[in-house]
N, C-alpha and C positions, 0 to 999 in steps of 0.2 A: 183470532183473539189471543192465541198463545204467544205471538211474536211481539206483543206490545211491551211487556216488562223487559224483554231482552234488548229491544231497541232503546229503551230508556236507560238501561245499564250501560250500553255501548257508547252512548253520547258523552257522558262524563268521562269515560275512559279515553275516548278519542281526544277530548279536550286536554286531558291530563298528559297524554302522550305528546300532543302538539306543544304543550308548555315545556315539557322536558326537552323536546327537540330544539325549541327556540333557545332555551337556556344553554343547551350544549353548544349550539352554533355560536351563541354570544361568547361563551367561554373560549371557544376555538379562536374567535376573532380577537379577543383580548390577549390571548397567549401569543397569537401571531404578531399583534402590535407590540406587545412587550418584548418579544424576541427581536423585533426590528430595532426597538429602542436600545435594548441591551447590546445588540451588535454594534450599533452606532456608538454607544458609550465605550464599549471595549475597544473599538477601532480608534476612538479619539484618545483613550487613556494609554493604550499600548504604544511605547516609543518605537519608532522605525529608524533604521540606519540612515544617516544623512547622505545625500548625494554629493560626494566630495568633488565631483566634476564641476559643481557650481561654485566651489570655494575659490576666492581670489588670493587667500593667504597661503602660508607654508605650513604643512602639517607639523605638529609639535615635535615629532621624532626628527624631522628634517631640520627644524630650528636648533634642536639640541646638538645634532651632528655638525651643523654650521658653526655653532658657538665653540664646540671643541676644536674645530678646524682653525678658527680664528685665534683661539687661545694658543694652539700649537704654533701657529705662524708668528704670533707676538713673542712667544718664548724663544723660538728659533732666531728671530731678529735680535732679541736682547742678548742671546748667547753670541751671535755673530758680532754685535757691537762690542761686547766685552772682549772678545778675542781680538778684534781690531785695535781696541784700546791697549791691550796688553802688548800687542805687536808694536804699536806706536811707541809705548814707553820703553820697550826694549831697544827699538831703533834709536830713540833719543839718547838713552844711556850709552849705547854703543858709539854714537856720534860724539858725545861728550868725552868719552874715554879716548877716542881716537884723537880729538882736538887737543886733549891734555897731554897725550903722549907726544904729539907733534910739538907742543909748546916746550916740553922738557928737552926734546932733541934740539930745538932752536936755541935754547939757553945754555947748552953745554959749553959752547965756545965763546960765549959773551963775556967780555972783560968788564969789570966794574958792575954797575947797577943797570946798564943798558941805556938805550936811547929814547925810552918812552915812559919814564917814571912820571913825567908831568901829565901824561894822558890817563893815568890810572890812580884810583883811590879805593879805599875799603869802607864798607858799611856793615856794622854788626847785624846779625839776624837773631831774633829771639829764640832761645832754646825750645820754647813751647812749640815752635813751628818746625823744629828739626829733631824731634824725639829725644831732646836732651843733648844732642851733639853740638859741638862748637863749630859754627859755620859763619863765613863772612861772604858778603857779596862783593865781587871784584867789578868795579865800575870802570869800563873802558870806553873811551871816546876817541874816535879817529879825528884828530884835529887838522889833518892834512887835507889837501884838495885832490887826493888820489885814493884809489882803493888800496887798502893795506891790511895785513894780518898782524895779530899781537900774541905775544907769549909772555906770561906772567908767572913769577915764582913767589909763593907766599910761604914765609917761615912762621912756625908757631914756637914761641919761646916760653920758658917757665919764669918764675918770679926772679930768678938769678940772671935772666937774660940768655940762658943757654937754649939753643935751638934744639928742640926735641922731635920736631916733625917738619917736613917740607912737602908742600903740595904745588902742583902745576896746573894752570888753567890757560886756555887759549880761545881766541876768536879769530876766525879766518874770513878773508875776503870782505872786509867791512868797507862800505862806501864812504866817501868823504862826509864827515859830520855824523856818521852813524854811531850808535851806542850799543854796547853789549854788557850783559850783567851775569856772567857765569859765577858759580858758587865754588868756594874753596872750603872743603869740609875736613875737619880733623877727625882721625879715627881714635884718638886718645881718650881715656876716661874723663869724666867731667871734673874730677879732682886729681891732681892740683890744677887750678885754673891756668890757662895759657893765654898768651897775647899774640895776636896776629899782626904781621907787618909785611910790606912789600919789599922783597929782597932784590928782585930784578924785574925789569919790564922791557921787552924788546919789540920794536916795530920792524916788520920785514915785508 
């Protein structure tokens, strides 16, 4: 009969322990589920490095490098073009000077005004286009039916008719009917004003 109360006391205690155990197991299950959810969230929130092997474009650093390369090429091309232009201008000037020197040489022994004054005329050029210098266009037309060269002497005179400067221009190997328009440029100051005229013109 002495075991009755003890058995009664143990039953509520066992039930209480069972409840605690169930609660603990439930908590563990919830923590486990929460951990899984947290891990999933963390995995989705944390950025990962992209797989560049799947990219079809060029990486930004390579694009920048390519742009610099293109810019350098364009700059080099522009410099080369400028150099060629300078060389061309120099060669043209040298050719003009050579033709003018040849014209002067041709006219040294010419008597009178020469045989080609009818083939030559002058046209004034605005000083705004010549940096203020006095310049005239010497219009030469080969009126013959054969290839010919021309030498022209242009005199610049002051208001008194005195020749203060002489320039020579030439045009070589002009085909029949061809025209040339070399410039005769005075090196004298803008004042006093000078007048240009054809002194000699020789076809040879």
